[in-house]
C-alpha positions as CSV (number, residue, x, y, z in Angstrom):
1,M,65.5,13.2,115.2
2,Q,65.2,15.6,118.3
3,T,63.3,14.2,121.4
4,I,61.6,16.0,124.1
5,G,61.2,15.5,127.9
6,I,57.9,14.8,129.5
7,G,57.3,18.0,130.6
8,T,57.5,19.5,127.1
9,L,55.3,16.8,125.8
10,A,52.8,17.7,128.4
11,R,52.8,21.5,127.7
12,R,52.7,20.9,123.8
13,A,49.6,18.6,124.2
14,G,47.9,20.8,126.9
15,V,47.8,18.3,129.6
16,G,49.6,17.6,133.0
17,I,52.8,15.1,133.5
18,D,50.4,12.8,135.5
19,T,48.0,12.6,132.5
20,V,50.8,11.6,130.3
21,R,52.0,8.9,132.8
22,Y,48.4,7.7,133.2
23,Y,48.2,7.2,129.3
24,E,51.5,5.4,129.5
25,R,50.1,3.0,132.3
26,S,46.8,2.6,130.2
27,G,49.1,1.4,127.2
28,L,47.8,4.3,124.9
29,L,51.1,6.2,124.7
30,A,54.9,5.1,125.0
31,P,57.9,7.2,125.2
32,N,60.0,7.1,121.9
33,T,63.1,6.1,123.7
34,R,64.5,5.8,127.3
35,L,67.8,7.3,128.3
36,A,70.4,5.1,130.5
37,S,69.0,7.4,133.5
38,G,65.5,6.0,133.0
39,Y,64.1,9.5,131.7
40,R,61.4,9.1,129.0
41,R,61.9,11.0,125.7
42,Y,59.3,11.7,123.0
43,S,59.0,12.7,119.5
44,D,56.7,15.0,117.8
45,A,54.7,11.5,116.9
46,E,53.7,11.2,120.6
47,V,52.8,14.9,120.8
48,S,50.1,14.2,117.9
49,R,49.3,10.9,119.4
50,L,48.4,12.6,123.0
51,R,46.5,15.2,121.1
52,F,44.3,12.4,119.3
53,I,43.8,10.8,122.6
54,R,42.5,14.2,124.1
55,R,40.4,14.8,121.2
56,A,38.6,11.5,121.2
57,Q,38.2,11.7,124.9
58,A,36.4,15.2,124.2
59,L,34.0,13.1,121.8
60,G,33.2,10.7,124.4
61,F,35.4,7.7,123.5
62,S,36.5,5.7,126.5
63,L,40.2,4.8,127.0
64,K,39.6,1.3,125.5
65,E,37.6,2.7,122.5
66,I,40.6,5.2,121.8
67,G,43.0,2.2,122.1
68,D,40.9,0.4,119.4
69,L,40.9,3.5,117.2
70,L,44.5,3.9,117.6
71,A,45.2,0.5,116.6
72,V,42.8,0.8,113.7
73,S,44.3,4.0,112.5
74,S,47.7,2.2,112.3
75,K,46.3,-0.2,109.7
76,R,44.2,2.3,107.7
77,D,40.9,0.5,108.3
78,V,38.5,3.3,107.8
79,A,35.4,1.1,107.7
80,S,36.0,0.1,111.4
81,V,36.7,3.5,112.4
82,K,33.5,4.8,110.9
83,R,31.7,2.0,112.6
84,S,33.1,3.0,116.0
85,A,32.1,6.5,115.4
86,M,28.6,5.5,114.5
87,A,28.2,3.3,117.6
88,K,29.4,6.4,119.6
89,L,27.0,8.6,118.1
90,A,24.2,6.2,118.8
91,D,25.5,6.0,122.3
92,V,25.4,9.7,122.9
93,E,21.9,10.0,121.3
94,N,20.6,7.4,123.6
95,R,22.2,9.3,126.6
96,I,20.7,12.6,125.6
97,A,17.3,11.0,125.3
98,E,17.7,9.7,128.8
99,L,18.6,13.3,130.0
100,E,15.8,14.7,128.2
101,R,13.4,12.4,130.1
102,I,15.3,13.2,133.3
103,R,15.0,16.9,132.5
104,G,11.2,16.6,132.1
105,G,10.8,14.7,135.3
106,L,12.8,17.4,137.2
107,A,10.8,20.3,135.5
108,Q,7.5,18.7,136.3
109,L,8.6,18.1,140.1
110,I,9.8,21.9,140.3
111,K,6.7,22.9,138.9
112,S,4.6,21.2,141.5
113,C,6.6,22.6,144.2
114,P,5.5,25.9,145.6
115,G,8.9,26.3,147.3
116,H,7.6,27.0,150.9
117,G,5.9,25.2,153.6
118,R,6.8,21.9,155.7
119,A,9.4,19.4,154.2
120,A,6.7,16.7,154.8
121,D,4.2,18.4,152.1
122,C,7.1,18.8,149.6
123,P,6.1,17.2,146.3
124,I,9.8,16.9,145.3
125,L,10.6,14.9,148.6
126,K,7.4,13.0,148.4
127,A,8.2,11.9,144.7
128,L,11.8,10.8,145.5
129,S,10.5,8.9,148.4
130,E,7.9,7.0,146.5
131,E,8.5,3.3,145.4
132,Q,8.7,3.1,141.7
133,T,6.9,0.1,140.1
């Protein structure tokens, strides 16, 4: 089996070398072998694993959640993978609802502000200065 160095791994996966090292420190990735010189060597399996990590991050999974998914994927426990994905979807939907609430509040503040005059009369600054109960 042919192995590759960290630079080649990083290029193939579309990440930086520091990212590879970070994932190693996080326990998500490990070199296939280490040479006597200490150089890390990787196989195509590590390229695939690194791409998996990046795609999972793009979907909003934390590194801990990605570690859990990787552990589950090696056991082929599809039910727990689905549960994790469903929990992540619920989390995303909650964040979207919160962002929509924030957007509505900002839009209302912007609408109330004429965009000129004294800072003391600015409805945006007044709203941000008010105590919320």
